VOBA-1610 file (N, C-alpha, C; in pm, whole numbers, padded with zeros to 5 digits, always signed):
BEGIN
Met-04126-11478-12029Met-04052-11310-11914Met-04145-11222-12016Thr-04235-11226-12128Thr-04245-11120-12255Thr-04329-11025-12131Trp-04452-11154-12068Trp-04586-11146-12078Trp-04564-11006-11930Ala-04471-11072-11861Ala-04463-10933-11670Ala-04414-10831-11676Ala-04390-10793-11821Ala-04328-10641-11926Ala-04459-10617-11874Pro-04567-10583-12012Pro-04670-10489-11989Pro-04802-10509-11924Leu-04793-10609-11756Leu-04807-10626-11608Leu-04735-10503-11527Ile-04599-10534-11591Ile-04553-10427-11454Ile-04559-10287-11534Glu-04510-10278-11622Glu-04601-10143-11640Glu-04705-10043-11605Ala-04806-10103-11602Ala-04944-10120-11597Ala-04978-10157-11430Ile-04869-10169-11353Ile-04895-10153-11277Ile-04820-09959-11164Ala-04664-09968-11296Ala-04636-09881-11238Ala-04755-09760-11333Tyr-04799-09709-11420Tyr-04899-09621-11437Tyr-04990-09618-11352Ile-05036-09658-11295Ile-05122-09745-11212Ile-05100-09636-11021Ser-05032-09662-11045Ser-04912-09648-10919Ser-04842-09481-10959Leu-04870-09430-11022Leu-04860-09322-11079Leu-04947-09232-11090Gly-05065-09274-11143Gly-05201-09238-11164Gly-05260-09168-11035Leu-05227-09277-10903Leu-05296-09289-10741Leu-05201-09117-10721Gly-05070-09143-10743Gly-04956-09100-10663Gly-05048-08971-10672Ser-05062-08889-10831Ser-05134-08726-10870Ser-05181-08747-10824Leu-05295-08846-10855Leu-05445-08832-10763Leu-05422-08779-10624Gly-05336-08885-10542Gly-05320-08835-10397Gly-05301-08714-10409Val-05103-08637-10441Val-05094-08522-10435Val-05230-08419-10462Met-05254-08424-10576Met-05390-08330-10606Met-05479-08305-10473Ile-05537-08430-10462Ile-05628-08420-10341Ile-05548-08316-10219Gly-05456-08350-10180Gly-05334-08289-10090Gly-05383-08215-10093Ala-05318-08092-10191Ala-05314-07911-10242Ala-05451-07940-10208Leu-05504-07937-10240Leu-05677-07869-10212Leu-05755-07877-10103Gly-05700-08008-09957Gly-05677-08000-09874Gly-05632-07890-09805Leu-05499-07869-09862Leu-05469-07743-09799Leu-05533-07641-09806Leu-05619-07610-09989Leu-05682-07490-09996Leu-05789-07456-09856Arg-05917-07601-09837Arg-05991-07608-09792Arg-05985-07657-09616Leu-05971-07699-09583Leu-05945-07728-09477Leu-05830-07642-09348Gly-05892-07581-09209Gly-05932-07483-09105Gly-05756-07440-09081Asp-05725-07511-08965Asp-05634-07474-08919Asp-05516-07521-08948Ile-05447-07489-08898Ile-05257-07552-08944Ile-05293-07674-08848Tyr-05350-07724-08812Tyr-05275-07883-08745Tyr-05345-08050-08888Gln-05559-07945-08915Gln-05596-08021-09006Gln-05479-08050-09181Arg-05444-07880-09207Arg-05362-07875-09219Arg-05208-07923-09275Met-05162-07942-09159Met-05075-08063-09144Met-05053-08164-09134His-05158-08215-09121His-05258-08357-09147His-05243-08404-09270Gly-05295-08278-09377Gly-05347-08326-09529Gly-05200-08330-09628Ser-05096-08234-09535Ser-04985-08264-09587Ser-04905-08332-09575Gly-04930-08432-09469Gly-04799-08499-09390Gly-04830-08648-09509Ile-04966-08600-09501Ile-04983-08770-09596Ile-05029-08791-09743Val-05007-08663-09763Val-04938-08651-09962Val-04753-08639-09981Asp-04765-08599-09834Asp-04564-08565-09916Asp-04539-08756-09841Thr-04570-08875-09812Thr-04543-08954-09747Thr-04628-09105-09856Gly-04738-09058-09860Gly-04878-09134-09936Gly-04812-09141-10070Gly-04857-08999-10157Gly-04812-08970-10274Gly-04708-08952-10348Ala-04641-08923-10239Ala-04550-08864-10338Ala-04455-09078-10338Gly-04494-09080-10289Gly-04434-09255-10267Gly-04498-09315-10312Leu-04600-09346-10346Leu-04647-09386-10537Leu-04614-09363-10620Ile-04600-09196-10593Ile-04511-09161-10759Ile-04395-09216-10758Leu-04342-09266-10633Leu-04159-09302-10685Leu-04151-09430-10706Phe-04226-09512-10613Phe-04318-09650-10667Phe-04259-09693-10875Gly-04404-09606-10851Gly-04399-09618-11045Gly-04306-09612-11115Leu-04210-09447-11081Leu-04093-09464-11155Leu-04013-09497-11054Leu-03977-09586-10987Leu-03878-09709-11000Leu-03923-09876-11050Leu-04014-09865-11070Leu-04098-10008-11153Leu-04071-09939-11327Leu-04099-09808-11364Leu-04074-09836-11522Leu-03906-09737-11574Ser-03751-09732-11397Ser-03671-09674-11409Ser-03599-09833-11530Pro-03520-09769-11607Pro-03463-09869-11738Pro-03292-09887-11640Asp-03223-09805-11576Asp-03109-09840-11461Asp-03061-09915-11346Trp-03012-09989-11319Trp-03040-10012-11148Trp-02933-09837-11062Thr-02874-09738-11174Thr-02840-09665-11046Thr-02962-09565-11070Val-03038-09531-11099Val-03176-09448-11075Val-03266-09545-11026Ser-03237-09669-11030Ser-03352-09744-10949Ser-03275-09700-10773Val-03167-09726-10693Val-03090-09612-10634Val-03124-09525-10611Arg-03127-09439-10679Arg-03138-09337-10651Arg-03275-09271-10649Leu-03349-09379-10715Leu-03536-09375-10647Leu-03507-09343-10524Leu-03505-09467-10440Leu-03497-09556-10330Leu-03456-09465-10247Leu-03300-09381-10242Leu-03269-09320-10159Leu-03338-09147-10149Ile-03410-09092-10259Ile-03526-09024-10222Ile-03609-09022-10142Gly-03681-09213-10192Gly-03773-09214-10106Gly-03726-09266-09946Phe-03625-09304-09915Phe-03611-09326-09812Phe-03576-09182-09744Ile-03472-09086-09840Ile-03495-08928-09741Ile-03620-08878-09726Leu-03757-08898-09840Leu-03908-08859-09790Leu-03953-08948-09645Gly-03899-09029-09690Gly-03966-09088-09517Gly-03965-09076-09416Ile-03776-09006-09414Ile-03751-08955-09300Ile-03752-08860-09264Thr-03767-08746-09331Thr-03796-08583-09369Thr-03977-08565-09286Gly-04101-08587-09446Gly-04158-08608-09400Gly-04230-08578-09220Pro-04189-08679-09180Pro-04292-08676-09077Pro-04219-08636-08937Thr-04099-08602-08978Thr-04015-08529-08865Thr-04014-08366-08937Ala-04063-08398-08988Ala-04113-08223-09039Ala-04237-08145-08991Thr-04288-08226-08960Thr-04483-08262-08987Thr-04469-08185-08842His-04397-08344-08708His-04381-08331-08620His-04316-08165-08532Ala-04230-08138-08637Ala-04169-07982-08605Ala-04265-07918-08600Ile-04340-07916-08636Ile-04422-07802-08753Ile-04573-07778-08588Ala-04581-07902-08556Ala-04692-07930-08497Ala-04663-07846-08330Arg-04540-07910-08301Arg-04445-07853-08158Arg-04491-07747-08159Ala-04390-07679-08298Ala-04414-07535-08267Ala-04503-07462-08271Ala-04664-07505-08301Ala-04711-07407-08365Ala-04799-07485-08207Arg-04805-07614-08086Arg-04854-07618-07995Arg-04807-07507-07899Val-04640-07534-07834Val-04605-07362-07791Val-04567-07307-07807Ser-04611-07264-07910Ser-04636-07120-07982Ser-04804-07027-07897Gly-04864-07176-07859Gly-05034-07113-07841Gly-05091-07148-07882Val-05062-07239-08051Val-05179-07215-08163Val-05272-07292-08068Glu-05417-07217-08143Glu-05481-07362-08088Glu-05578-07427-08239Gly-05678-07500-08205Gly-05679-07569-08326Gly-05839-07548-08340Gln-05944-07608-08399Gln-06065-07579-08436Gln-06159-07693-08383Met-06086-07846-08320Met-06160-07967-08263Met-06216-07893-08151Lys-06333-07942-08086Lys-06366-07910-07955Lys-06398-08036-07913Ser-06449-08028-07764Ser-06426-08165-07674Ser-06614-08197-07696Lys-06568-08305-07729Lys-06723-08414-07698Lys-06758-08425-07585Gln-06658-08449-07455Gln-06696-08462-07370Gln-06750-08354-07220Gly-06644-08242-07263Gly-06635-08105-07239Gly-06781-08025-07236Gly-06752-07867-07213Gly-06934-07803-07229Gly-06915-07740-07353Asp-06825-07734-07406Asp-06800-07684-07550Asp-06903-07738-07678Thr-06882-07611-07720Thr-07056-07640-07806Thr-07015-07628-07934
//
């Protein structure tokens, strides 16, 4: 069992690194993207993907089962509330008449 501990630790650090990189790229996307719909897409991906990878890495490094249960609960809550909040914001923006920057290729828009 001694060979598995360094492998699990390496997977955890890779997961933490990829999750952190995803969060940073998503934050850059929030600054660079144009309209509310594009920004919501970037933040929604970061919320579920980046935070999920970070929580997975922390789960692999957790010292106790109580910490693991807490991390799983946090992941579950983020997995439910993130997409729900993004959907609610997109619906509110659409209902209030916020237009996106996407142009239809089939229509007459140029």
